[in-house]
C-alpha positions as CSV (number, residue, x, y, z in Angstrom):
1,X,-11.9,29.0,-3.2
2,X,-15.3,26.1,-4.4
3,X,-14.3,22.5,-4.7
4,X,-14.8,21.4,-8.6
5,X,-16.6,18.2,-8.2
6,X,-16.8,15.5,-11.3
7,X,-20.6,13.5,-10.9
8,X,-20.7,9.9,-12.7
9,X,-23.7,8.2,-12.6
10,X,-25.7,6.9,-15.5
11,X,-28.8,8.1,-14.2
12,X,-29.6,11.9,-15.6
13,X,-32.1,12.4,-12.2
14,X,-30.0,10.6,-9.6
15,X,-26.7,13.5,-10.9
16,X,-29.2,16.0,-10.8
17,X,-30.2,15.4,-7.4
18,X,-26.2,15.4,-6.3
19,X,-26.1,18.4,-8.2
20,X,-28.4,20.3,-6.7
21,X,-27.6,19.2,-3.3
22,X,-23.9,20.1,-4.0
23,X,-24.3,23.1,-5.1
24,X,-26.9,24.4,-2.1
25,X,-23.0,23.6,-0.2
26,X,-21.3,25.4,-1.8
27,X,-19.6,23.1,-4.3
28,X,-18.8,23.1,-8.3
29,X,-20.1,20.6,-10.0
30,X,-17.2,21.0,-13.3
31,X,-18.5,17.6,-15.3
32,X,-21.5,15.0,-15.3
33,X,-20.6,11.5,-16.5
34,X,-23.1,8.8,-17.7
35,X,-20.5,5.9,-17.8
36,X,-17.7,4.5,-15.9
37,X,-14.8,5.1,-18.6
38,X,-16.5,8.5,-19.4
39,X,-15.7,9.3,-16.0
40,X,-12.2,8.4,-16.3
41,X,-11.7,10.3,-19.4
42,X,-13.4,13.4,-18.2
43,X,-11.3,13.1,-15.1
44,X,-8.0,13.2,-16.9
45,X,-9.2,16.8,-19.0
46,X,-10.8,18.6,-15.8
47,X,-8.7,17.2,-12.8
48,X,-11.7,17.7,-10.7
49,X,-11.0,17.7,-6.5
50,X,-13.5,15.1,-6.0
51,X,-15.0,12.3,-8.4
52,X,-18.2,10.8,-7.3
53,X,-18.8,7.4,-8.6
54,X,-21.4,5.2,-8.8
55,X,-20.9,1.6,-8.3
56,X,-22.7,0.0,-11.2
57,X,-22.0,2.1,-14.5
58,X,-22.2,0.9,-18.4
59,X,-18.7,0.1,-20.2
60,X,-16.7,0.4,-16.6
61,X,-17.5,0.1,-13.4
62,X,-17.1,2.6,-10.3
63,X,-14.6,0.5,-8.3
64,X,-12.3,0.1,-11.6
65,X,-12.8,4.0,-13.1
66,X,-11.8,4.9,-9.3
67,X,-8.5,2.4,-9.7
68,X,-7.9,4.3,-13.5
69,X,-8.7,7.9,-12.2
70,X,-5.8,7.6,-9.1
71,X,-3.3,6.7,-11.5
72,X,-4.5,9.4,-14.2
73,X,-4.9,12.0,-11.4
74,X,-3.5,11.1,-8.1
75,X,-5.0,14.4,-6.5
76,X,-8.4,13.6,-7.3
77,X,-10.1,12.1,-4.6
78,X,-12.6,9.3,-4.9
79,X,-16.2,8.5,-3.6
80,X,-18.2,5.6,-4.5
81,X,-21.4,5.7,-3.9
82,X,-22.9,1.9,-3.8
83,X,-26.0,0.0,-2.5
84,X,-23.8,-3.0,-1.3
85,X,-21.9,-3.2,2.3
86,X,-20.8,-6.1,2.1
87,X,-17.6,-7.1,3.3
88,X,-16.2,-7.9,-0.7
89,X,-17.1,-4.8,-2.1
90,X,-15.4,-2.7,0.8
91,X,-12.2,-4.6,0.1
92,X,-12.3,-4.4,-3.4
93,X,-13.4,-0.1,-2.8
94,X,-10.0,0.1,-0.3
95,X,-8.2,-1.8,-2.4
96,X,-8.9,0.2,-5.4
97,X,-8.0,3.8,-3.5
98,X,-11.5,4.8,-3.0
99,X,-11.5,7.4,-0.5
100,X,-14.6,7.5,0.3
101,X,-17.7,4.5,0.5
102,X,-21.2,6.1,1.0
103,X,-24.6,3.4,0.6
104,X,-26.8,4.9,-1.6
105,X,-29.5,4.8,1.1
106,X,-27.7,7.4,3.6
107,X,-26.4,9.3,0.3
108,X,-28.5,12.7,1.2
109,X,-27.4,13.1,4.6
110,X,-24.2,11.9,4.2
111,X,-22.4,13.1,1.3
112,X,-21.5,16.3,1.7
113,X,-19.8,14.9,5.1
114,X,-17.8,12.5,3.1
115,X,-16.8,14.8,0.7
116,X,-15.3,17.2,3.2
117,X,-13.5,14.3,5.2
118,X,-11.8,13.0,2.1
119,X,-10.7,16.8,1.3
120,X,-8.6,16.7,4.6
121,X,-7.1,13.4,3.5
122,X,-9.7,11.5,5.4
123,X,-11.2,7.6,4.7
124,X,-14.9,8.0,4.9
125,X,-17.1,5.3,5.3
126,X,-20.9,5.2,5.5
127,X,-21.7,4.4,9.6
128,X,-23.6,1.8,7.9
129,X,-20.8,-0.6,6.7
130,X,-19.9,-2.0,10.6
131,X,-16.3,-2.2,12.0
132,X,-16.5,-5.8,12.3
133,X,-17.4,-6.3,8.7
134,X,-14.3,-4.3,7.9
135,X,-12.2,-6.0,10.0
136,X,-13.4,-9.1,8.5
137,X,-12.6,-7.7,4.9
138,X,-9.2,-6.8,5.5
139,X,-8.2,-10.5,6.7
140,X,-9.1,-11.3,3.3
141,X,-6.7,-11.3,0.5
142,X,-7.7,-10.1,-2.6
143,X,-7.5,-13.3,-4.4
144,X,-9.6,-14.8,-2.2
145,X,-12.3,-12.4,-3.1
146,X,-11.9,-11.8,-6.6
147,X,-9.5,-13.6,-8.5
148,X,-9.7,-11.0,-12.0
149,X,-7.2,-8.5,-13.1
150,X,-8.6,-5.2,-13.7
151,X,-8.6,-5.6,-17.4
152,X,-10.1,-8.7,-16.6
153,X,-13.0,-7.2,-15.2
154,X,-13.5,-4.9,-17.8
155,X,-13.6,-7.4,-20.6
156,X,-16.3,-9.5,-18.3
157,X,-18.4,-6.6,-17.7
158,X,-18.4,-6.0,-21.6
159,X,-19.1,-9.3,-22.7
160,X,-22.0,-9.2,-19.6
161,X,-23.4,-6.1,-21.2
162,X,-23.7,-8.2,-24.2
163,X,-20.8,-6.5,-26.7
164,X,-19.0,-9.0,-29.1
165,X,-15.7,-9.7,-29.4
166,X,-15.1,-6.8,-32.0
167,X,-17.2,-4.1,-30.2
168,X,-14.7,-4.9,-26.8
169,X,-12.0,-4.7,-29.0
170,X,-13.1,-1.6,-30.6
171,X,-14.0,-0.1,-26.9
172,X,-10.6,-1.3,-25.2
173,X,-8.1,-1.0,-28.2
174,X,-7.0,-4.0,-28.4
175,X,-7.1,-6.8,-30.7
176,X,-10.2,-9.3,-31.3
177,X,-8.0,-12.3,-31.3
178,X,-6.9,-10.7,-27.1
179,X,-10.2,-10.3,-26.4
180,X,-11.2,-13.6,-27.4
181,X,-8.0,-14.7,-25.4
182,X,-9.0,-12.8,-22.2
183,X,-12.8,-14.9,-22.6
184,X,-11.4,-18.2,-22.3
185,X,-8.9,-17.0,-19.6
186,X,-12.0,-16.1,-17.8
187,X,-13.9,-19.2,-18.2
188,X,-10.6,-21.2,-16.9
189,X,-9.9,-19.2,-14.2
190,X,-14.2,-18.6,-13.4
191,X,-14.7,-22.6,-14.0
192,X,-17.5,-21.2,-15.9
193,X,-18.1,-22.6,-19.6
194,X,-20.7,-20.1,-21.2
195,X,-21.1,-17.1,-21.8
196,X,-24.9,-16.7,-20.1
197,X,-22.5,-18.5,-16.5
198,X,-20.6,-15.2,-17.3
199,X,-23.2,-13.0,-17.1
200,X,-24.5,-14.5,-14.2
201,X,-20.8,-14.0,-12.3
202,X,-21.2,-10.5,-13.5
203,X,-24.3,-10.0,-12.0
204,X,-23.6,-11.9,-8.7
205,X,-20.5,-9.9,-8.5
206,X,-21.9,-6.3,-8.8
207,X,-20.2,-5.6,-12.3
208,X,-24.0,-5.1,-14.1
209,X,-27.0,-4.8,-12.3
210,X,-29.5,-7.5,-13.2
């Protein structure tokens, strides 16, 4: 039986390239999402064997999308495609329960190997992520590397994407008052006191692309 795969990337040309590779290897692409929130919803509906997630996606980044997918469909394996190799991102991905972490520059030759590995219960990390980086990452606490909760990261990403409190309220299903409270808490927690600073922080931590 062919394994079913969901692709999530905001660039259609990237999705088409990955789909071509996977189809040639006998996988069935059951859905394509253009943002993280759509990927979560499609996973709930389609229950794929594997969800391949770009790191930087609109509305919800790949790591937080993976966390929500894990909760919604525990049997779905998640594989992250990313440009980031340093320990901060590796640890965030591991903490989120990512099953595979593939660096984009190596994606074509590694992708099929990674999928097959995680389908057999393994954890796949691109060889370019050295053992020393992984060990260093695991020595740090999650709080040291990322002081924000998953919900705070969602709000921060939408703020950095230029959305108003009213738009964020609608997107996340919370009151405008609650969004405003999250915005104030972010500024206090990060010691950042203007929206531009929040945007710079979101770029620096990979929540959005510059």
